[in-house]
DOKOLMI-110368 format. One record per residue: x, y, z of N, C-alpha, C, CB in turn. Coordinates in steps of 0.001 Angstrom, whole numbers, plus 524288, in hexadecimal, padded with zeros to 5 digits. Each point is the difference from the previous one (the first is absolute). Glycine has a CB too. Example, Ala and Ser with C-alpha at 12.3 -4.5 7.8 and 13.67 -1.06 7.14 Angstrom:
833867E9C681E787FC86804A68000080384804B0800007F89C7FB6B804DE80606808AF7F85280334804A68003C7FCFE80442802DA804A07FD8C7F79F
//
This chain:
080119CFFB3F8B4801098002C806AE7FD1D7FB398007D8004380A68803B57FF537F23B7FFD37FBF07FEB98041A8035F80294804FB7FB057F6387FB947FE0E80BA880865801CA8016E804C37FFC37FB118043E7FCF8809B87FD6F802A37F1647FFC27FE227FB56803617FF5B7FC6A7FDE77FCAB803C98049A803FE7F7C67FC3A7FEFC7FAD57FC46801517FB238035C802AE804C87F6F57F8817F80880A4B7FD317FB16802A0807197FDD47FE867F1897FE657FDA780E827FD6380749802897FD1E7FF377FD167FAF8800C7806DB80612801827F6847F977802DD7FE0A7FBD5802BD7FBDB8044A8061B80AD37F6EF7FBFA7F25680543805B27FD48805188039D801338021C8034F7FB3D7FDA77FEB98091380055801AD8057480277806968025A8043F7FC65804F97F59F806B57FC7E808397F50E80490803C37FD057FEBB801807FC1C806117FC9D802907FCA78092E7FD9B8006C803487FA878046A803687FF297F7118002A8002280923801987FA768043C801747FE3E80091805708007A800027F8E67FAF5802E780B2F805807FDD3805A8800998066D801687FFB67F53A80092806A980A988041A7F55F8041F804A77FD1A8025A801A68047D7FAE4803E07F80F80B027FB24808EA801B08029D8059C7FEF68080C7FF3F809977F5C4801EB7F5C380B5C802F47FF42805087FF52804E08023A8041B7F4C27FF797FD3280AD98065A8027B8059B80120801917FFFD7FF568071D801DC8079C7F67C7F8497F8A280AC97FE257FF5380762801427F90C801107F575808A68008080A4C7F4F97FA0A7FFC07FA50801B8807B97FFA28037D7F6D37FB397F50980C5D807DF809E9806077FEBD800E7800F27FD9980571802AA807C07FA1D7F9D07FB2680922801897FE1A8071F7FFB17FA3C7FE1F7FAB2807B5808587FF447F6627F6BB7FFE77FB2C8000A803EB7FD007FD2E7F7DC801E680180809317FF957F8A9802F77FD927FE6A807467FFC58017B7F7138015A7FA4880953802A1807C38060480020803B77FFE97FC038035F801488094B8007F7F9D27F6D3800F17FFDF7FC41806147FED97FB777FD797FC2D805F4807E6802477F7457F571800357FB277FC1F807507FDCD800107F62B804DE7F87A80B4C7FECF804BB806E37FE0C7FECE8047780035802A97FDC6802197F9B77FEED800F780BE4802D4800F6803377FF5D7FB33804437FFAC80A0B7FD327FC577F413804467FDBC7FC3F801AB801BB7FA4E7FEBF7F9ED806A47FFFB807747F9DE7F981801E57FAE07FE1880488801AB7FD917F7C27FB207FEBC80C9B807AC8017C805C38001B7FFA98033B7FAD17FEAD7FE95807138065B801F07F5CE7FC65801407FAE4800BB7FFEA7FC1A7F9F67FBD1801FC80A827FD447FF107F6877FCF47FC577FC617FFE98012C7FAEF7FB037FE5F80655806AB806F27F78A7FF1C803647FB24804D4800AC7FD677F8E1804BE803C780AFF7FA9E801FF80549801F47FC338012E7FC007FD7480432805F0805437FAD47F4497FC5A804437FE6F7FCE97FECF801177FA088025D7F917807077F8C8805D67F6EE7FE8A800017FBE77FF85806457FBC27FC147F6FB805928049080B817FF0C7FE3F8067D7FCE48034380354802447F63E7FF7B7FEC680C4E801D17FAB7805368050E8010B800178036F804977FFE5801237F6EB7FA08801588069E7FE508067B8015F7FF417FDFE806397F9C48055C7F5F6806F17F67E80C917FD268022D8066C802BD8022F805167FA9A7F9157FDA180BE3807DB7FF06801BF8026C802E3800498069E7FFB2803847F6FA8007E7FC97808BA7FBDE7FD45804ED7FE837FC24802A57FF64804417FE1D7FE567F80B8005D806537FA56801177FF1D800C5800A5808F57FA0F7F82A7F25F8093480E0480E328012F7FFA28057D7FCEC802D28036D807E97FE927FD827F26F804867FEAB7FCA5804238055E7FB61800A67FCD3807B0806A48056A7F5C87FB967FB247F877800737FE08801EC803F37FD7D7F7C57FD8F8075180BA0805C47F99380193804237FB97801ED7FE3D7F91D80357804B7809B57FDD77F7117F5FC802B37FE707FC6A7FB337FD847FCC6809807FF148050D7F3E77FE1A800557FB547FC847FD717FD67804F17FCCF7FDCF7F7A4808427FF3C80C917F8B47FF558049B8010E7FE89802997F876807767FF9980B788000E800467F59180145800877FB317FF457FD027FBDE804528039B804257FD7A7F7367FC49800477FD1E7FBB67F81D7FEB47FE2780C587FB3C803DC7F1188058C7FF507FA867FF4F800687FF6A806047FBFF7FDBD7F9A680B61803E4808737F5097FCAF8061D7FE56805DA800627F9747FAF98079480EAB8069F7F52E7F065803AD8007F7FB677FD917FC307FC25808BD8025F8053F7F44D7F7957FE287FE5F7FCA97FD157F9E5802A77FD41805F47F806806427F7AF80A047FD747FA378014B80058801E1804DC7F9FD7FB397FE5780E04807AD802947F2BF8013A804E37F991801387FD567FC98803DD8076E802F97FFF47F3D37FCCF800C97FC417FD347FA8C7FC187FBEB8083180124808357F5AD7FE607FDCC7FAED7FC0B7FF677FA8F804B37FB808026E7F96E80D5C7FCFE80D207F33B7FC98800177FDF380382802567FBE17F8017FF9F8066B80C427FE0E7F593802A27FF447FC047FDA77FBBE7FF76807968048A800817F94F7F6D7801177FDF17FC477FE4B804C87FBB5800317F8AB805A87FAC280A377FAF3806C4807057FD8B7FF718013B7FCC180400803D3807E57FC777F82F7F7E380763800D77FB52805247FA4B800318021F80AE6801B18039D7F3387FB897FED57FD3D7FE20805597FFEC7FEF78057A7FF437FE577FA32800AB8031580B157FFB57FE7F8022E7FEC67FF0780584802A6800CE7F8FA7FAF17FB168087B7FAB67FD8280137800837FE71806497FE427FBEF7F5957FE828060C80D93801A97FCA9804D47FB967FA3A8006D803CD80A48805B67FC927F4597FD207FD9E7FAB5800847FE727FF94805BD8058A7FBBA7F8897F3CB805B1808057FF3980140803A07FABB7FB58803448048E80A5B7FB817FD487F17B80A357FEBD7FC5A800687FBB68027780436808577F9987FC8A7F2A78058A803D77FD6A800FA806A57FF51804007FFEC8038F7FB1A805577FE3580AC77F6BD80241805CE801458072880052801FD7F4988021D803C080D987F98F7FD168053A80004801D7802F6800377F90B7FE7B7F97280B9A804F2809307F776803908012A7F9368039E7FAE0801B58015880D227FCDE7FE277EFB27FEB1803657F7FC7FF688062B801037FCED7F4A87F8E17FC838095E809477FFCC80419801837FD3A7FE5E804C87FAD8804067F5AA803148014F807857F7AD7FDDA8042E7FC49801C17FC1D7FC408009280A8A803837FBC47F7A97F6E8802487FF847FB6C7FF41802417FC6F800A77FA888022F8037F804357F8D9800418075F7FC27801877FE197FA6B80506807C98082A7FA667FAA17F590800F17FF767F94F80482804D4802717F4F77FD187F76480EEE800808074F805B6801AD802AB80061804947F9C8806087F4728074C7FAB1808D57F6467FF2E803137F9EC7FC827FE6B7FC548080880177800697F6A98014D7FCC07FA1B7FFC87FCCA80361802A77F8717F5ED8040E80C0A80B2D7F9667F0B97FF2C8025F7FA7A7FE197FE7E7FF64803EC8022F7FCF27F91180428802A67FA01801447FC0C800CA7FDA67F98D7FDFB80A92805BB806EA7F7CE7F82D7FE7F7FC077F9FF800B77FB407FEFA801B1805EF7FCAE800DF7F86F80631802E67F96D7FEE47F9A07FECA803DF80F787FEBF8002F7ED178038B803377FD147FD27801A3801A77FAAF804D67FC8D804117F676807DF7FCA980B3E800997FCE780364803BD801E1808797FF717FA347F2FB7FFBB803A180F43800FE801268051F802BA7FD25803387F9A1803737FED7807AB7FD778055D802F47FBC7802FB7FBFD800998053480B67800C37FBF17F7087F985807E17FC2F80154803DE802807FEB1803997F8847FF497FC68806168025D8089F804667FD62804AB7FBD3801E2804D680C23801B27FB9A7F5FF7F9B2809177FDFC80065803DB8023D7FED68055A7FA6D7FF207F9BB804078039280A6E800DA8002A805FF7FB517FED58028580698806677FF8E7FB9A7F5E38045B7FB587FE088043D8024680066803747FB1F7FA707FCB38036D808F08084F800C27FE1F8052D8002F7F942803607FBE28098F7FE74808A17F7DC8039B8014F7F94D801C37FBB67FC2F8045180AAA8040C7FF617F0987FE85802B07FE247FE8E802A67F916800997FD958094F801AA806E27F6C07FEAA7F32C7FD447FE3F7FCEC800347FD097FB1F7FE38805A980482806AE7F6917FC71800B27FD357FC127FBD37FB0E8010280A26803B07FE777F74E7F8357FDA37FC797FC29801C67F8277FFD27FF71809B880076806457F59B804EA7F6287FACE800B17FF2D7FDA7800347FB828011A803468065F803C37FBD77F44F7FE42801F87FBC67FE26805DF7FF0E7FE707F7278000A804A380C1D802F97FEBB804B27FE238021D800DB7FBD77FEB2802B9806FD806B67FDF07F85280293803777FA1D7FDB77FAC67FBD180BBB80669803EE7F3D77F3FA7FD057FDE07FDE87FB8C7FBDD8023C7FDA6802F47F95D803187F854807518003A7FC33803B68008D7FF76805BF7FCBA800F67FB2880852802FD805637FA427FF55805FE7FDF68026C801647FB807FF7C80272808138063B7FB497F6C2801CE7FD6D7FACE7FC1E801B87FB0E803C77F78D805B17F96F801D27FD227FA117FF967FA9E7FD9A805357FFA17FC1F7F626802478041080B5A803C17F9FE805CD7FDB18028C804187FB5E7FB438020580BB480B507FF087F6978018B802507FC94801528008E7FB03800487FFFB80612802887FC247F8EA801847FA3C7F85D7F9E2802687FE80806427F1B5802B27F57280D737FF407F8957FFF57FD378009A8061A7FF817F8537F760805ED8085980D6A7FD157FEE6804C47FF5880464802AB7FADB7FC017FFDF80B1D807E57FCC37F6428034E8018E7FBA1800087FE487FB30804128012D805C97FAD37F8F47F7C27FD6D7FEC97FC037FA83802417FEEF805757F8FC8013C7F734806A3801797FA38801727FD5B7FD99806C2800087FDBF7F571803C4806D380D267FFDE7FD588064A8012B804C58041A7FD9E7FA197FD5E80A6E80BC87FF757F6B7802AF803067FE8A803148001D7F82C8004A7FF1580C937FB697FB627F387802C07FFB47FC1B805D27FD137FC6D7FA24806418043E809E07F7D57FFA6803ED7FDE47FFEE7FD7C7FB8B7FD2F80546803FE807B38016E7FA277F5988015C7FC3A7FD89803767FB54803B17FF3C807127F7EB803F97FB318098A8044E7FBD9803D4800CD8027080495805707FC607F90E7FB68800A380B607FF808000B805A38044B7FD86802827F7028000B7FF2E80E9E802D080387803E67FD99800EC8009A7FC8380572802C2807187F9F17FE8C7F664807778024B7FF78804BC8054C7FEAB801C27F8577FE9E8000580B468054D8024F806267FC97800B67FF247FF4580602807CB804CB7F8417FAD67F6D6809518022E7FCFA804F78036F7FDB7800017FA427FF43802038082D800D0803FF806137FF357FE9B7FE997F97E7FFCF806F18091C805917FDE77F5277F9607FF077FA507FE65800927FDF8804B1803097FF5B7F7167FE31800DC80DCD7FF957FC928061C7FAE980386801BF80BB67FD288039A7F177806BE7FB8A7FADA80212801347FC357FB6F7FD4F802F080AF5800287FC5C7F16F8045A7FDAB7FC547FE247F8C18019C800C3809CE7F92A8024D7F4FF80A25803557FB94802377FFF37FE35802B27FD0A801367FF0B805B6801B0805CC7F70C7FD65802047FB778014B7FE277FBF77FEFD8067080350802557F5737FBB67FFC07FE187FBDB7FC0D7FD027FF8C807AA8011A7FF5B7F67F7FAF8803957FAAB7FE8D801A47FB928030F7FEE68044E7FC6E806067FBE0806347FA1D7FBE6803C37FE697FFC77FFE87F9FF80167805E68082A8011F7FADB7F709802A48025E7F9BD7FD007FA2D7FDC080C5B806A2801247F4697F435802C07FF477FC057FB217FA907FDA78019A80AA07FD3A7FDBD7F3A580321806EE7FB397FEEB802127FBB0803F57FC03804837FD7680AD77FCA6806747F1B17FBD1804727FCFE8012E7FE967FA2B8004E808E18072E804D97F1767F7F67FE72800BF7FA8D803AC801797FCE47F89C801DD8027280CCA801BD8007680302801EE7FC87805AC7FBCC800D37FAEA80AE080048806B07F4807FB3C805CD7FC907FEEB804098042F7FE7A7FB9F7F6F07FC0C8072D805A6803AB807078017B8001C801DD8002A7FB978021A7FBEE8071A7FD348096C7F67580413801677FC7A805D88012D7FFE67F8B6801FF7FEAB8091E7FEA58037E8064C7FEFE801EB8006580098804F7803E1803107F8D4802097FE29807E68054C8027F8045B80071805097FE41806417F8008015A7FB9D8099F800D3801FE804E3800928040A800EB804817F7B68025B7FC0F80CEB7FB1980006803DC7FEF6803B88031080412803F4800587F9B67F9357FE8A8063080D2C80491802798015A7FA898056E8006C80BF57FA6D7FA677F0AC80602804B77FC4C8080F7FCBC8005A80072805E47F60F800D07F5BD80B0A7FDE180EE97FBE3803D3804B7803D97FFA9803CD7F5547FDA87FECE80D688062F80284803588006E805547FF457FFFD8041E802C1802E57FCA67FBF57FA368089F7FECF7FF5B8049E804227FF9E802E97F8F87FCDC7FDAD80761807AB806428038C801DD803A2803A07FEC77FDC87FC627FFCD807238079D7FA8A7F9E680587800777FF0A801097FB737FB49802868038980A8A7F7EF7FB7F7F22E802537FC4D7FBFB7FB52800077FC15806597F9B0806537F936803F57F5587FF528003B7FCC97FA337FB507FCD980AEA804E48025A7EFA87FADC7FDD77FE327FBD27FEF77FD648011B7F8F77FE707FD6A80C2C800AA7FDA57F3EA7FD1F7FE947FB767F9E88021A800A1806767F78E7FEA57F6B8808D87FDF97FA6D803637FF7E7FE987FC177FBC78016D80B5A802427F9537F0597FFBC7FCC77FD3E7FC677FBEC802057FC31801CC7FAF78067A7FD85806DB7F6377FE29803747FB6C7FA477FB7E7FE0580BDF8058A7FC437F0FE7FB88807737FA347FEF67FD707FB958039D7FE10801D57F9D5805577FB99805357F4E17FD99802887FDC67FA297FE4A80128807C5801BA7FA227F3BF800E08040F7FC85800167FEF17FDEF802D47FA21800D67FE6A809E37FD497FF847F3DB7FAE08034D7FA4F7FBFB80105800E5801FA7FC357FA307FC78807ED804B47FB5D7FEAB7FFEA7FAD77FB457FE2280502807C1800937FC437F8BF7F9E87FD557F9E97FF90800A87FB9E801917FF2E802B77FB00804DF7FB308097A802587FBC68019B7FA8B800C88057880D607FF9D7FBA77F448805C0807077FB35801F9806107F9917FD847FF188053680B698012B7F9F97F59A7F9117FB29800577FCCA7FC317FCD38002A804A1803267FB718006E7F62E802E37FFE57FCF07FE4B7FEF47FB498058E8054C8052B7F6DF7FC847FC8580CDF801807FDEC804E97FA337FD8280248808AC8076C801A07F7327F3B87FF1F7FA797FEAF802767FCDB806BA803CA804EB7F2EC801BA7F73780D867FD4D7FD038037A803D480204804868007C7FD877F9A48047D805E7807407F89C8013D806E97FE5E7FD39802BE7FD2D8073B7FE808000D7F3F980383802587FDB0803587FA457FF7A804E08027B7FA167F9167FA59801FD80A5C8023D8018A806EF800BC7FC917FF84805808006D806547F4807FD717F5D280C5C7FD788009D8074C802417FEC4804227F95E7FE3C7FD8580E05800948027F800B27FF348033680246804C4803527FF937F7767FBF17FFFE80D2380406800D38037A802D37FE4D8008D8048C800F5802677F9A57F9117FBE1807127FCED80125802507FD6A8069480050804747F744803677FD9C80AAD801957FEE6804AF7FFA78038B8054C800997F93A7FA958023C80518808A87F9E7805D9803A5800D87FCE78058E7FF888090D7F97E7FAAD7F999809EC809617FCF4804E87FF4780203803A4800637FA7F7FD398021F8043B805637F98F8053D803CE7FD3A7FCA580736802BC8039C7F7CE7F2AC800BB80B8280B467FE178065C800A37FB89800AE7FC718093B80400801CE7F6B17FA7D7FA6A7FB207FE667FF777FAC87FEAE7FF818054180112800C07FABD7F9F0800E47FC5D7FDCE8012C7FF7C7F98C800B07FDD3808697FC47801827F52C803CE800947F9B6801D57FDD87FC9E7FBA37FEA1801DB80A14804FB7FA747F5F97FE9A7FB8A7FB1F7FE6C7FA888027B80746804397F9527F5477F852805C97FF377FC828007D805B37FBDA7FE9B7F5BF804287FEF8
//
């Protein structure tokens, strides 16, 4: 588990701690109309205490290597989040999700953060398959997957309930050999990783 992972000179990833609950809830609360369009859990995030309890639970699960919830920090401010929201350690696969505050859109932050976490998953965690699922009409989220070279495997019809409707989800997988074979993706793409036990270049 890393303590901090560089994305670029102004941006890094850091696993959420319980102490981050106020900042994380503030981000969600300030972006409810923007986030609610595609995220079914937004309406249930109603207080800092809810967020604190979620972080405590996910931290315990993360310690058991079943998920990883990470903040995207840009110029010292929480801009969004990215996660392996489930990790199957036996089959070495995981699913990625990401959230970005509306005012940080258009800077490539999610694409760069996702590239960084994907590289970490394949090179450091030893995963073999990563999957992104996006609502068929969510063009911004789908564009992130496609920019990173994830390709459509299929459509999960009406898989997700959003408020009063069901939406189809597009399934985008990436396999470790495919990621390694892509141009410019080598063992050195991670940049600087800081861990509790030291630093890797």
